Every structure is written in structure tokens, then in C-alpha cells.
PyMOL CGO cylinders between C-alpha atoms (Angstrom):
from pymol import cmd
from pymol.cgo import CYLINDER

trace = [
    CYLINDER, 34.28, -8.21, -12.00, 31.58, -7.44, -9.44, 0.3, 1, 1, 1, 1, 1, 1,
    CYLINDER, 31.58, -7.44, -9.44, 29.13, -10.30, -8.98, 0.3, 1, 1, 1, 1, 1, 1,
    CYLINDER, 29.13, -10.30, -8.98, 25.58, -9.15, -9.60, 0.3, 1, 1, 1, 1, 1, 1,
    CYLINDER, 25.58, -9.15, -9.60, 22.78, -9.85, -7.12, 0.3, 1, 1, 1, 1, 1, 1,
    CYLINDER, 22.78, -9.85, -7.12, 19.37, -11.12, -8.20, 0.3, 1, 1, 1, 1, 1, 1,
    CYLINDER, 19.37, -11.12, -8.20, 16.56, -8.84, -7.03, 0.3, 1, 1, 1, 1, 1, 1,
    CYLINDER, 16.56, -8.84, -7.03, 12.88, -9.59, -7.56, 0.3, 1, 1, 1, 1, 1, 1,
    CYLINDER, 12.88, -9.59, -7.56, 10.19, -6.91, -7.52, 0.3, 1, 1, 1, 1, 1, 1,
    CYLINDER, 10.19, -6.91, -7.52, 6.73, -8.29, -6.77, 0.3, 1, 1, 1, 1, 1, 1,
    CYLINDER, 6.73, -8.29, -6.77, 5.31, -5.45, -8.81, 0.3, 1, 1, 1, 1, 1, 1,
    CYLINDER, 5.31, -5.45, -8.81, 6.18, -4.42, -12.37, 0.3, 1, 1, 1, 1, 1, 1,
    CYLINDER, 6.18, -4.42, -12.37, 7.66, -0.92, -12.23, 0.3, 1, 1, 1, 1, 1, 1,
    CYLINDER, 7.66, -0.92, -12.23, 7.58, 1.71, -14.94, 0.3, 1, 1, 1, 1, 1, 1,
    CYLINDER, 7.58, 1.71, -14.94, 10.62, 2.43, -17.11, 0.3, 1, 1, 1, 1, 1, 1,
    CYLINDER, 10.62, 2.43, -17.11, 11.55, 5.65, -15.30, 0.3, 1, 1, 1, 1, 1, 1,
    CYLINDER, 11.55, 5.65, -15.30, 11.87, 3.75, -12.02, 0.3, 1, 1, 1, 1, 1, 1,
    CYLINDER, 11.87, 3.75, -12.02, 13.82, 0.90, -13.61, 0.3, 1, 1, 1, 1, 1, 1,
    CYLINDER, 13.82, 0.90, -13.61, 16.32, 3.44, -14.95, 0.3, 1, 1, 1, 1, 1, 1,
    CYLINDER, 16.32, 3.44, -14.95, 17.13, 4.41, -11.35, 0.3, 1, 1, 1, 1, 1, 1,
    CYLINDER, 17.13, 4.41, -11.35, 18.29, 0.89, -10.49, 0.3, 1, 1, 1, 1, 1, 1,
    CYLINDER, 18.29, 0.89, -10.49, 22.04, 0.30, -10.17, 0.3, 1, 1, 1, 1, 1, 1,
    CYLINDER, 22.04, 0.30, -10.17, 22.27, -2.26, -12.98, 0.3, 1, 1, 1, 1, 1, 1,
    CYLINDER, 22.27, -2.26, -12.98, 26.05, -2.62, -12.63, 0.3, 1, 1, 1, 1, 1, 1,
    CYLINDER, 26.05, -2.62, -12.63, 25.37, -4.31, -9.31, 0.3, 1, 1, 1, 1, 1, 1,
    CYLINDER, 25.37, -4.31, -9.31, 21.80, -5.57, -9.66, 0.3, 1, 1, 1, 1, 1, 1,
    CYLINDER, 21.80, -5.57, -9.66, 20.11, -8.08, -11.95, 0.3, 1, 1, 1, 1, 1, 1,
    CYLINDER, 20.11, -8.08, -11.95, 16.51, -6.86, -11.70, 0.3, 1, 1, 1, 1, 1, 1,
    CYLINDER, 16.51, -6.86, -11.70, 13.48, -9.11, -12.25, 0.3, 1, 1, 1, 1, 1, 1,
    CYLINDER, 13.48, -9.11, -12.25, 9.85, -8.07, -11.88, 0.3, 1, 1, 1, 1, 1, 1,
    CYLINDER, 9.85, -8.07, -11.88, 6.42, -9.70, -11.95, 0.3, 1, 1, 1, 1, 1, 1,
    CYLINDER, 6.42, -9.70, -11.95, 3.03, -8.66, -10.63, 0.3, 1, 1, 1, 1, 1, 1,
    CYLINDER, 3.03, -8.66, -10.63, 2.13, -10.92, -7.71, 0.3, 1, 1, 1, 1, 1, 1,
    CYLINDER, 2.13, -10.92, -7.71, -1.29, -9.35, -7.17, 0.3, 1, 1, 1, 1, 1, 1,
    CYLINDER, -1.29, -9.35, -7.17, -4.01, -7.92, -9.36, 0.3, 1, 1, 1, 1, 1, 1,
    CYLINDER, -4.01, -7.92, -9.36, -6.89, -5.60, -8.47, 0.3, 1, 1, 1, 1, 1, 1,
    CYLINDER, -6.89, -5.60, -8.47, -10.46, -6.39, -9.52, 0.3, 1, 1, 1, 1, 1, 1,
    CYLINDER, -10.46, -6.39, -9.52, -13.15, -3.73, -8.94, 0.3, 1, 1, 1, 1, 1, 1,
    CYLINDER, -13.15, -3.73, -8.94, -16.34, -5.11, -7.41, 0.3, 1, 1, 1, 1, 1, 1,
    CYLINDER, -16.34, -5.11, -7.41, -19.91, -3.79, -7.34, 0.3, 1, 1, 1, 1, 1, 1,
    CYLINDER, -19.91, -3.79, -7.34, -20.61, -1.49, -4.43, 0.3, 1, 1, 1, 1, 1, 1,
    CYLINDER, -20.61, -1.49, -4.43, -23.60, 0.53, -3.31, 0.3, 1, 1, 1, 1, 1, 1,
    CYLINDER, -23.60, 0.53, -3.31, -22.85, 4.17, -4.15, 0.3, 1, 1, 1, 1, 1, 1,
    CYLINDER, -22.85, 4.17, -4.15, -25.95, 5.32, -2.30, 0.3, 1, 1, 1, 1, 1, 1,
    CYLINDER, -25.95, 5.32, -2.30, -24.77, 3.58, 0.86, 0.3, 1, 1, 1, 1, 1, 1,
    CYLINDER, -24.77, 3.58, 0.86, -21.35, 5.13, 0.38, 0.3, 1, 1, 1, 1, 1, 1,
    CYLINDER, -21.35, 5.13, 0.38, -22.76, 8.66, 0.36, 0.3, 1, 1, 1, 1, 1, 1,
    CYLINDER, -22.76, 8.66, 0.36, -25.32, 7.95, 3.08, 0.3, 1, 1, 1, 1, 1, 1,
    CYLINDER, -25.32, 7.95, 3.08, -22.44, 7.05, 5.40, 0.3, 1, 1, 1, 1, 1, 1,
    CYLINDER, -22.44, 7.05, 5.40, -19.98, 9.59, 6.81, 0.3, 1, 1, 1, 1, 1, 1,
    CYLINDER, -19.98, 9.59, 6.81, -18.45, 12.17, 4.48, 0.3, 1, 1, 1, 1, 1, 1,
    CYLINDER, -18.45, 12.17, 4.48, -15.12, 11.53, 6.24, 0.3, 1, 1, 1, 1, 1, 1,
    CYLINDER, -15.12, 11.53, 6.24, -13.52, 8.96, 3.94, 0.3, 1, 1, 1, 1, 1, 1,
    CYLINDER, -13.52, 8.96, 3.94, -10.40, 7.02, 4.96, 0.3, 1, 1, 1, 1, 1, 1,
    CYLINDER, -10.40, 7.02, 4.96, -8.34, 5.97, 1.92, 0.3, 1, 1, 1, 1, 1, 1,
    CYLINDER, -8.34, 5.97, 1.92, -5.30, 3.73, 2.20, 0.3, 1, 1, 1, 1, 1, 1,
    CYLINDER, -5.30, 3.73, 2.20, -4.21, 3.12, -1.39, 0.3, 1, 1, 1, 1, 1, 1,
    CYLINDER, -4.21, 3.12, -1.39, -4.00, 4.53, -4.90, 0.3, 1, 1, 1, 1, 1, 1,
    CYLINDER, -4.00, 4.53, -4.90, -6.06, 1.55, -6.09, 0.3, 1, 1, 1, 1, 1, 1,
    CYLINDER, -6.06, 1.55, -6.09, -8.96, 2.82, -4.00, 0.3, 1, 1, 1, 1, 1, 1,
    CYLINDER, -8.96, 2.82, -4.00, -8.63, 6.32, -5.42, 0.3, 1, 1, 1, 1, 1, 1,
    CYLINDER, -8.63, 6.32, -5.42, -8.52, 5.12, -9.02, 0.3, 1, 1, 1, 1, 1, 1,
    CYLINDER, -8.52, 5.12, -9.02, -11.74, 3.15, -8.64, 0.3, 1, 1, 1, 1, 1, 1,
    CYLINDER, -11.74, 3.15, -8.64, -13.45, 6.06, -6.86, 0.3, 1, 1, 1, 1, 1, 1,
    CYLINDER, -13.45, 6.06, -6.86, -12.35, 8.47, -9.61, 0.3, 1, 1, 1, 1, 1, 1,
    CYLINDER, -12.35, 8.47, -9.61, -13.69, 6.08, -12.27, 0.3, 1, 1, 1, 1, 1, 1,
    CYLINDER, -13.69, 6.08, -12.27, -17.00, 5.53, -10.46, 0.3, 1, 1, 1, 1, 1, 1,
    CYLINDER, -17.00, 5.53, -10.46, -17.98, 8.81, -8.84, 0.3, 1, 1, 1, 1, 1, 1,
    CYLINDER, -17.98, 8.81, -8.84, -18.31, 12.29, -10.26, 0.3, 1, 1, 1, 1, 1, 1,
    CYLINDER, -18.31, 12.29, -10.26, -15.83, 14.99, -9.34, 0.3, 1, 1, 1, 1, 1, 1,
    CYLINDER, -15.83, 14.99, -9.34, -18.64, 17.19, -8.00, 0.3, 1, 1, 1, 1, 1, 1,
    CYLINDER, -18.64, 17.19, -8.00, -19.58, 14.49, -5.49, 0.3, 1, 1, 1, 1, 1, 1,
    CYLINDER, -19.58, 14.49, -5.49, -15.96, 13.90, -4.49, 0.3, 1, 1, 1, 1, 1, 1,
    CYLINDER, -15.96, 13.90, -4.49, -15.53, 17.60, -3.77, 0.3, 1, 1, 1, 1, 1, 1,
    CYLINDER, -15.53, 17.60, -3.77, -18.02, 17.21, -0.91, 0.3, 1, 1, 1, 1, 1, 1,
    CYLINDER, -18.02, 17.21, -0.91, -15.83, 14.62, 0.83, 0.3, 1, 1, 1, 1, 1, 1,
    CYLINDER, -15.83, 14.62, 0.83, -13.26, 15.05, 3.62, 0.3, 1, 1, 1, 1, 1, 1,
    CYLINDER, -13.26, 15.05, 3.62, -10.35, 12.75, 2.84, 0.3, 1, 1, 1, 1, 1, 1,
    CYLINDER, -10.35, 12.75, 2.84, -8.13, 11.11, 5.46, 0.3, 1, 1, 1, 1, 1, 1,
    CYLINDER, -8.13, 11.11, 5.46, -5.43, 9.00, 3.84, 0.3, 1, 1, 1, 1, 1, 1,
    CYLINDER, -5.43, 9.00, 3.84, -2.42, 6.74, 4.27, 0.3, 1, 1, 1, 1, 1, 1,
    CYLINDER, -2.42, 6.74, 4.27, 0.60, 7.35, 2.06, 0.3, 1, 1, 1, 1, 1, 1,
    CYLINDER, 0.60, 7.35, 2.06, 2.39, 10.37, 0.60, 0.3, 1, 1, 1, 1, 1, 1,
    CYLINDER, 2.39, 10.37, 0.60, 1.50, 9.61, -3.01, 0.3, 1, 1, 1, 1, 1, 1,
    CYLINDER, 1.50, 9.61, -3.01, -2.15, 9.03, -2.18, 0.3, 1, 1, 1, 1, 1, 1,
    CYLINDER, -2.15, 9.03, -2.18, -2.21, 12.38, -0.39, 0.3, 1, 1, 1, 1, 1, 1,
    CYLINDER, -2.21, 12.38, -0.39, -0.57, 14.16, -3.32, 0.3, 1, 1, 1, 1, 1, 1,
    CYLINDER, -0.57, 14.16, -3.32, -3.11, 12.75, -5.77, 0.3, 1, 1, 1, 1, 1, 1,
    CYLINDER, -3.11, 12.75, -5.77, -6.01, 13.95, -3.61, 0.3, 1, 1, 1, 1, 1, 1,
    CYLINDER, -6.01, 13.95, -3.61, -4.53, 17.43, -3.33, 0.3, 1, 1, 1, 1, 1, 1,
    CYLINDER, -4.53, 17.43, -3.33, -3.68, 17.60, -7.05, 0.3, 1, 1, 1, 1, 1, 1,
    CYLINDER, -3.68, 17.60, -7.05, -7.36, 16.97, -7.82, 0.3, 1, 1, 1, 1, 1, 1,
    CYLINDER, -7.36, 16.97, -7.82, -8.37, 19.89, -5.62, 0.3, 1, 1, 1, 1, 1, 1,
    CYLINDER, -8.37, 19.89, -5.62, -10.22, 17.69, -3.12, 0.3, 1, 1, 1, 1, 1, 1,
    CYLINDER, -10.22, 17.69, -3.12, -10.29, 18.34, 0.61, 0.3, 1, 1, 1, 1, 1, 1,
    CYLINDER, -10.29, 18.34, 0.61, -7.44, 16.45, 2.28, 0.3, 1, 1, 1, 1, 1, 1,
    CYLINDER, -7.44, 16.45, 2.28, -7.94, 16.79, 6.03, 0.3, 1, 1, 1, 1, 1, 1,
    CYLINDER, -7.94, 16.79, 6.03, -4.86, 14.85, 7.08, 0.3, 1, 1, 1, 1, 1, 1,
    CYLINDER, -4.86, 14.85, 7.08, -2.51, 12.07, 5.98, 0.3, 1, 1, 1, 1, 1, 1,
    CYLINDER, -2.51, 12.07, 5.98, -0.10, 9.67, 7.64, 0.3, 1, 1, 1, 1, 1, 1,
    CYLINDER, -0.10, 9.67, 7.64, 2.58, 7.17, 6.67, 0.3, 1, 1, 1, 1, 1, 1,
    CYLINDER, 2.58, 7.17, 6.67, 0.75, 4.18, 8.16, 0.3, 1, 1, 1, 1, 1, 1,
    CYLINDER, 0.75, 4.18, 8.16, -2.71, 3.13, 9.31, 0.3, 1, 1, 1, 1, 1, 1,
    CYLINDER, -2.71, 3.13, 9.31, -1.47, 3.07, 12.88, 0.3, 1, 1, 1, 1, 1, 1,
    CYLINDER, -1.47, 3.07, 12.88, -0.21, 6.64, 12.63, 0.3, 1, 1, 1, 1, 1, 1,
    CYLINDER, -0.21, 6.64, 12.63, -3.46, 7.80, 11.05, 0.3, 1, 1, 1, 1, 1, 1,
    CYLINDER, -3.46, 7.80, 11.05, -5.37, 6.15, 13.88, 0.3, 1, 1, 1, 1, 1, 1,
    CYLINDER, -5.37, 6.15, 13.88, -3.32, 8.10, 16.40, 0.3, 1, 1, 1, 1, 1, 1,
    CYLINDER, -3.32, 8.10, 16.40, -4.06, 11.37, 14.58, 0.3, 1, 1, 1, 1, 1, 1,
    CYLINDER, -4.06, 11.37, 14.58, -7.78, 10.57, 14.59, 0.3, 1, 1, 1, 1, 1, 1,
    CYLINDER, -7.78, 10.57, 14.59, -7.66, 9.73, 18.29, 0.3, 1, 1, 1, 1, 1, 1,
    CYLINDER, -7.66, 9.73, 18.29, -5.93, 13.01, 19.14, 0.3, 1, 1, 1, 1, 1, 1,
    CYLINDER, -5.93, 13.01, 19.14, -7.86, 15.36, 16.86, 0.3, 1, 1, 1, 1, 1, 1,
    CYLINDER, -7.86, 15.36, 16.86, -11.05, 13.84, 15.41, 0.3, 1, 1, 1, 1, 1, 1,
    CYLINDER, -11.05, 13.84, 15.41, -12.40, 11.51, 18.07, 0.3, 1, 1, 1, 1, 1, 1,
    CYLINDER, -12.40, 11.51, 18.07, -15.94, 12.94, 17.82, 0.3, 1, 1, 1, 1, 1, 1,
    CYLINDER, -15.94, 12.94, 17.82, -16.19, 12.35, 14.07, 0.3, 1, 1, 1, 1, 1, 1,
    CYLINDER, -16.19, 12.35, 14.07, -17.55, 9.30, 12.25, 0.3, 1, 1, 1, 1, 1, 1,
    CYLINDER, -17.55, 9.30, 12.25, -15.73, 7.72, 9.29, 0.3, 1, 1, 1, 1, 1, 1,
    CYLINDER, -15.73, 7.72, 9.29, -16.11, 5.57, 6.20, 0.3, 1, 1, 1, 1, 1, 1,
    CYLINDER, -16.11, 5.57, 6.20, -13.23, 3.16, 5.60, 0.3, 1, 1, 1, 1, 1, 1,
    CYLINDER, -13.23, 3.16, 5.60, -12.97, 2.46, 1.86, 0.3, 1, 1, 1, 1, 1, 1,
    CYLINDER, -12.97, 2.46, 1.86, -10.66, -0.09, 0.27, 0.3, 1, 1, 1, 1, 1, 1,
    CYLINDER, -10.66, -0.09, 0.27, -10.26, -3.70, -0.74, 0.3, 1, 1, 1, 1, 1, 1,
    CYLINDER, -10.26, -3.70, -0.74, -11.95, -6.79, 0.58, 0.3, 1, 1, 1, 1, 1, 1,
    CYLINDER, -11.95, -6.79, 0.58, -8.63, -7.64, 2.26, 0.3, 1, 1, 1, 1, 1, 1,
    CYLINDER, -8.63, -7.64, 2.26, -7.91, -4.99, 4.88, 0.3, 1, 1, 1, 1, 1, 1,
    CYLINDER, -7.91, -4.99, 4.88, -5.52, -4.87, 7.80, 0.3, 1, 1, 1, 1, 1, 1,
    CYLINDER, -5.52, -4.87, 7.80, -7.20, -4.56, 11.17, 0.3, 1, 1, 1, 1, 1, 1,
    CYLINDER, -7.20, -4.56, 11.17, -5.09, -1.94, 12.99, 0.3, 1, 1, 1, 1, 1, 1,
    CYLINDER, -5.09, -1.94, 12.99, -7.25, 1.09, 12.20, 0.3, 1, 1, 1, 1, 1, 1,
    CYLINDER, -7.25, 1.09, 12.20, -10.59, -0.71, 12.58, 0.3, 1, 1, 1, 1, 1, 1,
    CYLINDER, -10.59, -0.71, 12.58, -9.50, -2.13, 15.93, 0.3, 1, 1, 1, 1, 1, 1,
    CYLINDER, -9.50, -2.13, 15.93, -8.42, 1.28, 17.17, 0.3, 1, 1, 1, 1, 1, 1,
    CYLINDER, -8.42, 1.28, 17.17, -11.68, 2.95, 16.10, 0.3, 1, 1, 1, 1, 1, 1,
    CYLINDER, -11.68, 2.95, 16.10, -13.66, 0.18, 17.80, 0.3, 1, 1, 1, 1, 1, 1,
    CYLINDER, -13.66, 0.18, 17.80, -11.66, 0.54, 21.01, 0.3, 1, 1, 1, 1, 1, 1,
    CYLINDER, -11.66, 0.54, 21.01, -12.27, 4.29, 21.00, 0.3, 1, 1, 1, 1, 1, 1,
    CYLINDER, -12.27, 4.29, 21.00, -16.00, 3.78, 20.30, 0.3, 1, 1, 1, 1, 1, 1,
    CYLINDER, -16.00, 3.78, 20.30, -15.68, 5.87, 17.13, 0.3, 1, 1, 1, 1, 1, 1,
    CYLINDER, -15.68, 5.87, 17.13, -18.47, 5.20, 14.66, 0.3, 1, 1, 1, 1, 1, 1,
    CYLINDER, -18.47, 5.20, 14.66, -17.34, 3.94, 11.25, 0.3, 1, 1, 1, 1, 1, 1,
    CYLINDER, -17.34, 3.94, 11.25, -18.65, 2.12, 8.17, 0.3, 1, 1, 1, 1, 1, 1,
    CYLINDER, -18.65, 2.12, 8.17, -16.46, -0.33, 6.27, 0.3, 1, 1, 1, 1, 1, 1,
    CYLINDER, -16.46, -0.33, 6.27, -17.05, -0.46, 2.49, 0.3, 1, 1, 1, 1, 1, 1,
    CYLINDER, -17.05, -0.46, 2.49, -15.09, -2.63, 0.03, 0.3, 1, 1, 1, 1, 1, 1,
    CYLINDER, -15.09, -2.63, 0.03, -14.83, -1.56, -3.61, 0.3, 1, 1, 1, 1, 1, 1,
    CYLINDER, -14.83, -1.56, -3.61, -12.25, -4.00, -4.99, 0.3, 1, 1, 1, 1, 1, 1,
    CYLINDER, -12.25, -4.00, -4.99, -10.86, -7.47, -4.48, 0.3, 1, 1, 1, 1, 1, 1,
    CYLINDER, -10.86, -7.47, -4.48, -7.20, -8.47, -4.46, 0.3, 1, 1, 1, 1, 1, 1,
    CYLINDER, -7.20, -8.47, -4.46, -6.35, -11.41, -6.72, 0.3, 1, 1, 1, 1, 1, 1,
    CYLINDER, -6.35, -11.41, -6.72, -3.17, -13.35, -5.93, 0.3, 1, 1, 1, 1, 1, 1,
    CYLINDER, -3.17, -13.35, -5.93, -1.08, -14.11, -9.03, 0.3, 1, 1, 1, 1, 1, 1,
    CYLINDER, -1.08, -14.11, -9.03, 1.97, -15.95, -7.65, 0.3, 1, 1, 1, 1, 1, 1,
    CYLINDER, 1.97, -15.95, -7.65, 4.82, -17.36, -9.72, 0.3, 1, 1, 1, 1, 1, 1,
    CYLINDER, 4.82, -17.36, -9.72, 7.35, -20.01, -8.74, 0.3, 1, 1, 1, 1, 1, 1,
    CYLINDER, 7.35, -20.01, -8.74, 10.98, -18.88, -8.59, 0.3, 1, 1, 1, 1, 1, 1,
    CYLINDER, 10.98, -18.88, -8.59, 13.55, -21.67, -8.65, 0.3, 1, 1, 1, 1, 1, 1,
    CYLINDER, 13.55, -21.67, -8.65, 16.60, -19.45, -9.17, 0.3, 1, 1, 1, 1, 1, 1,
    CYLINDER, 16.60, -19.45, -9.17, 18.34, -18.06, -6.11, 0.3, 1, 1, 1, 1, 1, 1,
    CYLINDER, 18.34, -18.06, -6.11, 17.21, -14.59, -5.07, 0.3, 1, 1, 1, 1, 1, 1,
    CYLINDER, 17.21, -14.59, -5.07, 19.29, -12.17, -3.03, 0.3, 1, 1, 1, 1, 1, 1,
    CYLINDER, 19.29, -12.17, -3.03, 16.52, -9.65, -2.40, 0.3, 1, 1, 1, 1, 1, 1,
    CYLINDER, 16.52, -9.65, -2.40, 12.78, -9.15, -2.84, 0.3, 1, 1, 1, 1, 1, 1,
    CYLINDER, 12.78, -9.15, -2.84, 10.80, -5.92, -3.11, 0.3, 1, 1, 1, 1, 1, 1,
    CYLINDER, 10.80, -5.92, -3.11, 7.37, -5.92, -1.48, 0.3, 1, 1, 1, 1, 1, 1,
    CYLINDER, 7.37, -5.92, -1.48, 4.85, -3.10, -1.90, 0.3, 1, 1, 1, 1, 1, 1,
    CYLINDER, 4.85, -3.10, -1.90, 1.96, -4.52, 0.14, 0.3, 1, 1, 1, 1, 1, 1,
    CYLINDER, 1.96, -4.52, 0.14, 1.18, -7.26, 2.66, 0.3, 1, 1, 1, 1, 1, 1,
    CYLINDER, 1.18, -7.26, 2.66, -0.94, -8.94, -0.02, 0.3, 1, 1, 1, 1, 1, 1,
    CYLINDER, -0.94, -8.94, -0.02, 2.11, -9.32, -2.27, 0.3, 1, 1, 1, 1, 1, 1,
    CYLINDER, 2.11, -9.32, -2.27, 3.86, -11.15, 0.57, 0.3, 1, 1, 1, 1, 1, 1,
    CYLINDER, 3.86, -11.15, 0.57, 0.89, -13.48, 0.99, 0.3, 1, 1, 1, 1, 1, 1,
    CYLINDER, 0.89, -13.48, 0.99, 0.90, -14.16, -2.76, 0.3, 1, 1, 1, 1, 1, 1,
    CYLINDER, 0.90, -14.16, -2.76, 4.65, -14.80, -2.91, 0.3, 1, 1, 1, 1, 1, 1,
    CYLINDER, 4.65, -14.80, -2.91, 4.63, -17.40, -0.14, 0.3, 1, 1, 1, 1, 1, 1,
    CYLINDER, 4.63, -17.40, -0.14, 1.82, -19.36, -1.80, 0.3, 1, 1, 1, 1, 1, 1,
    CYLINDER, 1.82, -19.36, -1.80, 4.39, -20.85, -4.18, 0.3, 1, 1, 1, 1, 1, 1,
    CYLINDER, 4.39, -20.85, -4.18, 7.75, -19.82, -2.71, 0.3, 1, 1, 1, 1, 1, 1,
    CYLINDER, 7.75, -19.82, -2.71, 9.60, -19.85, 0.57, 0.3, 1, 1, 1, 1, 1, 1,
    CYLINDER, 9.60, -19.85, 0.57, 11.31, -16.83, 2.08, 0.3, 1, 1, 1, 1, 1, 1,
    CYLINDER, 11.31, -16.83, 2.08, 14.79, -17.94, 3.11, 0.3, 1, 1, 1, 1, 1, 1,
    CYLINDER, 14.79, -17.94, 3.11, 17.78, -15.63, 3.58, 0.3, 1, 1, 1, 1, 1, 1,
    CYLINDER, 17.78, -15.63, 3.58, 16.75, -12.96, 1.07, 0.3, 1, 1, 1, 1, 1, 1,
    CYLINDER, 16.75, -12.96, 1.07, 16.88, -9.29, 2.00, 0.3, 1, 1, 1, 1, 1, 1,
    CYLINDER, 16.88, -9.29, 2.00, 13.30, -7.96, 2.02, 0.3, 1, 1, 1, 1, 1, 1,
    CYLINDER, 13.30, -7.96, 2.02, 12.80, -4.33, 0.97, 0.3, 1, 1, 1, 1, 1, 1,
    CYLINDER, 12.80, -4.33, 0.97, 9.40, -2.99, 2.01, 0.3, 1, 1, 1, 1, 1, 1,
    CYLINDER, 9.40, -2.99, 2.01, 7.41, 0.13, 1.21, 0.3, 1, 1, 1, 1, 1, 1,
    CYLINDER, 7.41, 0.13, 1.21, 6.65, 1.36, 4.70, 0.3, 1, 1, 1, 1, 1, 1,
    CYLINDER, 6.65, 1.36, 4.70, 5.88, -0.01, 8.13, 0.3, 1, 1, 1, 1, 1, 1,
    CYLINDER, 5.88, -0.01, 8.13, 2.65, -1.87, 7.35, 0.3, 1, 1, 1, 1, 1, 1,
    CYLINDER, 2.65, -1.87, 7.35, 4.27, -4.07, 4.71, 0.3, 1, 1, 1, 1, 1, 1,
    CYLINDER, 4.27, -4.07, 4.71, 7.41, -4.44, 6.83, 0.3, 1, 1, 1, 1, 1, 1,
    CYLINDER, 7.41, -4.44, 6.83, 5.35, -5.66, 9.80, 0.3, 1, 1, 1, 1, 1, 1,
    CYLINDER, 5.35, -5.66, 9.80, 4.03, -8.49, 7.64, 0.3, 1, 1, 1, 1, 1, 1,
    CYLINDER, 4.03, -8.49, 7.64, 7.49, -9.30, 6.26, 0.3, 1, 1, 1, 1, 1, 1,
    CYLINDER, 7.49, -9.30, 6.26, 8.90, -9.60, 9.79, 0.3, 1, 1, 1, 1, 1, 1,
    CYLINDER, 8.90, -9.60, 9.79, 6.67, -12.64, 10.30, 0.3, 1, 1, 1, 1, 1, 1,
    CYLINDER, 6.67, -12.64, 10.30, 8.86, -14.50, 7.81, 0.3, 1, 1, 1, 1, 1, 1,
    CYLINDER, 8.86, -14.50, 7.81, 12.34, -12.98, 8.13, 0.3, 1, 1, 1, 1, 1, 1,
    CYLINDER, 12.34, -12.98, 8.13, 14.58, -10.75, 10.20, 0.3, 1, 1, 1, 1, 1, 1,
    CYLINDER, 14.58, -10.75, 10.20, 16.21, -9.38, 7.03, 0.3, 1, 1, 1, 1, 1, 1,
    CYLINDER, 16.21, -9.38, 7.03, 13.68, -6.59, 6.59, 0.3, 1, 1, 1, 1, 1, 1,
    CYLINDER, 13.68, -6.59, 6.59, 14.47, -3.08, 5.33, 0.3, 1, 1, 1, 1, 1, 1,
    CYLINDER, 14.47, -3.08, 5.33, 11.90, -0.27, 5.42, 0.3, 1, 1, 1, 1, 1, 1,
    CYLINDER, 11.90, -0.27, 5.42, 11.83, 2.60, 2.95, 0.3, 1, 1, 1, 1, 1, 1,
    CYLINDER, 11.83, 2.60, 2.95, 12.08, 6.09, 4.40, 0.3, 1, 1, 1, 1, 1, 1,
    CYLINDER, 12.08, 6.09, 4.40, 9.04, 7.23, 2.43, 0.3, 1, 1, 1, 1, 1, 1,
    CYLINDER, 9.04, 7.23, 2.43, 6.07, 5.28, 1.08, 0.3, 1, 1, 1, 1, 1, 1,
    CYLINDER, 6.07, 5.28, 1.08, 7.08, 5.68, -2.55, 0.3, 1, 1, 1, 1, 1, 1,
    CYLINDER, 7.08, 5.68, -2.55, 8.46, 3.33, -5.18, 0.3, 1, 1, 1, 1, 1, 1,
    CYLINDER, 8.46, 3.33, -5.18, 11.42, 5.68, -5.59, 0.3, 1, 1, 1, 1, 1, 1,
    CYLINDER, 11.42, 5.68, -5.59, 12.27, 5.37, -1.92, 0.3, 1, 1, 1, 1, 1, 1,
    CYLINDER, 12.27, 5.37, -1.92, 12.29, 1.57, -2.13, 0.3, 1, 1, 1, 1, 1, 1,
    CYLINDER, 12.29, 1.57, -2.13, 14.58, 1.65, -5.16, 0.3, 1, 1, 1, 1, 1, 1,
    CYLINDER, 14.58, 1.65, -5.16, 16.89, 4.04, -3.32, 0.3, 1, 1, 1, 1, 1, 1,
    CYLINDER, 16.89, 4.04, -3.32, 16.94, 1.67, -0.37, 0.3, 1, 1, 1, 1, 1, 1,
    CYLINDER, 16.94, 1.67, -0.37, 18.00, -1.22, -2.61, 0.3, 1, 1, 1, 1, 1, 1,
    CYLINDER, 18.00, -1.22, -2.61, 20.70, 0.82, -4.34, 0.3, 1, 1, 1, 1, 1, 1,
    CYLINDER, 20.70, 0.82, -4.34, 22.04, 1.95, -0.99, 0.3, 1, 1, 1, 1, 1, 1,
    CYLINDER, 22.04, 1.95, -0.99, 22.21, -1.62, 0.33, 0.3, 1, 1, 1, 1, 1, 1,
    CYLINDER, 22.21, -1.62, 0.33, 24.00, -2.94, -2.76, 0.3, 1, 1, 1, 1, 1, 1,
    CYLINDER, 24.00, -2.94, -2.76, 26.53, -0.13, -3.22, 0.3, 1, 1, 1, 1, 1, 1,
]
cmd.load_cgo(trace, "trace")
């Protein structure tokens, strides 16, 4: 009999994704290690700033869609990180100027093609600094607006884990509040999350695409 491995997902996945997991080889556990809490933000200030909006997560989009009318959003030029985020913007019929797989890659695109523009960076209170640092170094004007906060919801795991799925740097920060990363294999959704994971382990695997499906495929491939 093949010994199963214990894999923890730091985000609860939907049933269609769970069905893709190789359960003959994997004992799959999942818990949400972060939660998203919308915060009050000045909509007037948001629209008074640049109409070039930089979006780095689906959480940001959801809050914007719930807070701002579609007619207003149609006046915006979207620059985004992530394939799924880009697809959502396009499916809504909004103007997607460009997208990239990471903040660093998006910064390079802006440097090469949009250096004379100004931007509004919209996201959570906790943001990574790569894009902001690059824009500052290039003397590109930008406004930084937060519309949600990230709440850490860590759980203690005493059982041995063989692998952990991380879908954001914040989930890593939450996990290590009550646990220690040891020899587990860390499966990460893209370079930004992987860069954070590498601070705690060399056993880091990066999904080909920034999708949940790609991470699941990566796990299945590792535990053939």
C-alpha cells in the first residue's frame, strides 16, 4: 500500500478543485489562514487620483465591484497582476491595458511602455514594496490607496505535514505565527509568494501559472 502524504492548504478550496487532487497519494487538509476585511476608503479621492489603476488581487476587484458603479469602472484603465484577475476584468468589459504574472514584471512593463503615466495602486493595507519602490526610483507619480485589511487567522498544527500550499505572502506570515516551517515542501502560487517562502525554506516549488489549478497540478506532479 502506498503511504499517503499529509498536505495542508492555507486556503479552503472549492469542491471542483479538491476533486482534482490525487487522493490515492495525498491526504488533503485545508484551513483559511487569512481573512479579508473591507475598510472605509475615500471614493472621491480614488477618482480624483489617476485613472490608471493597478490591481494585484481578486480581493481588490471584489471590493471595487461591490463599492463602485460599473459606469464609473468603465472609465478606468486597469493594470493588473495575475491571470485570473486579468480575465475577470476583461469578462466585465472593462479596459485592461496590460497584465503580468508578478508585481516585478508589471513594474518592468510600466518602465518600458508607460513611464510618463501616473498610477493609483489599490489593494490591502499590507502591500509588498517591489512595485512602489520601482515607481519611486523612476520618479513615476502614484497614489497608494488601501481598501481592505488582511486579518491573520492562524491555527496550530501538531501533526506532521509533508507539504503546504501557500497562495499569498500573508498566508505565510499567518502560518508561522503559530507553527514552524521545517522540512515540508512548500507549493506557492507564483513568484511573489515563493520569494517570501524562500526566507524560511529551500524546499519551494512555484506554480507555472498564478491559478489554484496550477498549484494543485504542481502538487499532483510532485507526489506521482
